[in-house]
N, C-alpha and C positions, 0 to 999 in steps of 0.2 A: 707235562714236561718237567724234568727234574732241574733243580737250581743250578746255576752256572755262575762260578765264582767271579768270571770277569763281567758279570752285571753289576757286581758291588766293587770289584777292584778296578776302578776305571781311570786312576791316575797314571801319571807317566811313571811315577816311581814303582808303582805295581807292575808295569810292562817292563820296566828296566829289570826288575827282579826275575821276571819271567824269561826274558832273553838271557840272561846270565844262567839261570837254571838250565836251559837248554844246553848252552855251551859248555857247561860242567861236564855233561855227558860224553863230551868229545875224547876225554882221557881214555886210553886203552883199557884201564882197569875196569871199565863198565862194559866192555865189549862182550862178555859172556853173559853177565847176569842181566843187563838191560841192553840186549841187542838192538831192539827197534829205535830206544832213544839215543843210543850210541850212533847208530847208522844215520839217524835224522840231524844230529848235530853236525856230523861231517857233511851231510848235503847241505845244511844251513851255512856252513863256513864255505863251502865250494859256490854256492850261489852269490855270497857277498864277494868273494874274489872274482867271480865271473863278471858280476856287475862292475867293479871297479877295474876290470880288464887286466887284472894281475894273473899272468899265465904261467904256467909250468912251474909252479912254486911247490917244493917239497917241504911239508910242515913237520918240522921236528920238535917244536915247543909253542905252546900257545898259552898266554896268560890272559885272563879276563878280570878287569878292574871296574868295579862299579862306583859311580861318584868319586872319581879320582881326579883331582884338580878341578872339581865342579863339572867334569865331564861325564855325561850319563853313563857311557860304557866306552872303555878303552880296550881294544884288543891289542896285544904285542904278539907278533908271530916271528919265530927264530930270532927273538930279540933284536930285530932289524926293521920289520914293517910294522908300523903304527896306524890303527884303523880306529878312527873316532866315530862312535854311534851316537848321533844325536836323536833322541827318541821323542817324538811327539804323538800325542793322541788328538785332542781337539784345540790345541794352542799352536802358535807358529813360532818360527825361530826369531830370537831378538835380533835387532840389527847387528851384523859382523859377528854373531854368536860363534859361529863354526871358526871363522878366521881367527878369533881370539883363543879359542882351543888349540887350534894348529900351531899358533906361535907359542904357547904354553908347552906343548909337547917337544917342539924344536929346541927350545931353550932348557927345558929340564932334562931331555935325554940326549942332548948334543948331536941331533940326527938332522939330515938335510931335508928339505921340504919335499923333494922327489919321494922320500919313503914314508910320507905321512898322507893318509887318505881319510875321506869323511863320507859317512853314510848318513842321509837324512831319511830316518826309518819314521813313516807316518801313517797311523792307522786311522786317522781322521779325514778331513777333506781340506784341499788346498787348490787354489785357483791354477790353471795351466800357467798363467803369467809369472805367478810367485814362485812355482816350481821350476820354471825356466830360469829365473834369476838364480836360485839356489844352485842349479846345475852349472852355472858359469864359473862357480869356484874351483879353483885348482884341485885336481884329483878327487872331485866331489860328485857323488851320484845319489839317486833317491831310490828308496824302496817304498812303493806306495801300497794302499791296502789290496788292490787286485792282484798285484804281484806277489804280496805276503800270502793271501789266501792260496794262490798257485802253489808256492813254495810249500805250505803246510799240507798240500794234498800228496806230498810225497811221504809223510808219515803213515806208516802201516801198523803200528801198535795200538794199545788200548789204554794209553795212559790218559786218565780223566782230565787231568790239567791241560794236556795237549789237545785234547778233543774239545774242551771248554772254549779254549782261545780261539781255535777255528770256527766253531759253531758261531761264537759272538761276532767275529769279523764278518761271517756270512750273513748273520741277521742285520747288521749294520748297512752291508751292500745292498741286501734285498730291501731295506727300508728306503734306500736312496733310489733304487730302480724301480719302486712300486708305481711312481708316477706314470710310468709306461702303460699301465693297465687302469688308471682312472677315466672314468666317463665324465669329462668335464662338462658336458650338458647338464648333469646333475650334481656333481661333486666339485670340490675344489682341492688344492694340494696342502699337504701337511708341510711343517717345516723342513723335515727330512726329504721329502719328495721334492720341494723346491731346491735344496742343495743338489739332489740328483739331477734335477733338470738342468741347473747351472753346469754342473759337471759334463753334461752331454752338449750343451751349447758351446763350451770351451772346444770340444772335439770338432764340432760342426764349423765353428769359425777358422780353426787351424786348417780343415780341409778347404773352406772357401777361399782363404789365402793362397794355399797351395795351387788351386785352381785358377787363381789370378782374378776371382770374381770379387773379393773384398780387397779395398786397398791396404797395402801392405804397412803403411805409415800408421793406420789407426790401431790403437791398442785397446784391448778389451781385458777386463779383469773383474772380480767379484769380491765382496766380503761383507761382514756383518756391520751395520751402522746402527749405534745406539741413539735413542731420542726419548723425549718424555712420554711417547705414546707406545713404548714398549720395544722399539727398536724394528728394524727391517733387513732383510738381505737384499743387496743391491748389486746389480750387473750393470757396469757401466763402459761407455766407449769414449775414450779420450782422444785428443788429437782430430776432432772433426772440424771446428772452426775456431782458431785462437786468433784474438786481435790484441791491441796493446794493453787494454785495461779491462777487457771482458772476452767471453766467448761462448761458444755453444758445444754441449755434448749430449748423448742420449743415455737413458738410464732406465733399467728395468726395476721396479720397487715392488717388493713383496710385504704384504701386511703381515704382522703378527697375529691377527684376528682371521680365523678361517671359517666365518660364519656367512660369507657373502659368495658372489659369483666369482669365477676365476678372473673376470677382467677387472673386478674390484681389487683381488688380492694379488694379482700380477699386472701393474700398470706400466707402460711403456711410455716415458715422458721425455719432452724436450727440457733440458735443463740449461741454465745460463749461469756462468760464474762470473764474479764481478768483484774486483778488488775494493772497489769503493761501496760495494753493497747497494747499487743504484737500480731501485725498484722501477725506475721509469723505464729501463730497459726492457722490461716484461711487457708493459702497455704497447710501447712503439714497436717492439718485434712481433707481438701477437698479430697486429693488423697485417704485417708481411705474411706471416704463416697462414692466416684465415684466407688472404687472397689466393695462395698457393694450394692450400689443401682442403678448403671448404668445410664441409661437415664431417670429414674423416679424423678431425681432431675437435677437441674441446678444451675450454678454458677450466683451470682447476676452480674449486668452491672460493678459494680467496687467494690472492697473491701475498706471500710473506717475504720480507725484506731479509737478506742474509748474503753470505758469500757464494752459496750454491742454491739457486732459486728455480722452481718449478714453472715453466711458462705455459705449456700446453699438454694435454694427454692425448695420445693416439689411441682411438677408439677401439681398433681391430688389429692387434699386433701378433696374435696367435694364429697358427694353421692348425685346425682340429679336423681331424677325418670323420668318415661316416660312422665310426664306433665311438665317436666323442673323445678319442685319445690324441695327445699331442704328437705332430709331425715336427720333430725337432729340427731337421735339416731344412724343410720348407720355412719353418718359422725363423730359422737363422737367415736365410735367403731373404725373406721379406724384411728383416730388420736391416740387412746391408742396403736395400733398395732405399729405406728411409734415410740411412746414413748418406748415401749418395746425393738423393734428392736435396737433403738439408745443404750440402756442399754447393749445389747449383745456386743457392740463394746467398752466396758469399758477398757478392759486390753490393747488395742491398742490405743485409745484416751489418756490414762493417761500417755503415754510416750512421748508426743509431746515436752517436754521441758527436 
């Protein structure tokens, strides 16, 4: 396999430069000499406009500005339409980042907010919940890795930089989706595969909510959590049981060490949050959980005091088929049953203090 520049050019600045490089081919002057690149640049712009639901726009002029007013990429169409492209690889948007850029454009160019749009262009991974929040912004849409791969499938030329970009994105996608082929009777999941599993869980929980199986008020999300043991990727369910000074939620915790069984590297746990870091809640609540769940749960090796504390580990949280591969939908369905069953203990658990 030949070298791929995007295995080395992994920063957002590199991706900014590549996107601007594509858009430079939009000019009519490149139509004859670089027809494939010119045609794709026009497809790329058309896809952005389609995503933003900007219809019937005749483009007479296109300006591409990189790192202008701290904005990754600013497109100015016909000197009247302003499109902010917030480009991310493996980081996330800072709080209100795009809103701040929108205000800068409105103030600097003297335009109305109706003519300012935002694209969150993400080639890394982001939780469904976070993406949904981003899309709540005015005139704001997302372009995610799978969509970007589909767009680049329209390129018909042989430009090695274009090819490298698409190959690299496909490699990332394949790394994420490889968990679907792991025999978990003999293997465990890599870090990339755990992220891929979480991506698929997002889709499953969205489906279960639409089917009325999962309570709509229970929120789900995932992110990386740092700790002294190397950190882990956690997938957590909020709004399960909330009382005045403490509450319950469930969480999947993935170890950064992948030399154990899948049930050691992906733990589904009962968590207690406590404003007062009250460890006595763990002892009192565990008795109630043991009465209800028996040997389907186990106590962690030790209780640790904190704002977010592990009370019990669910022994069998995954649905693995006869080939040893994960059935994501059935696993999600099983987790929803645990969420619902914990809610049935509300009256008993709210009396721990």
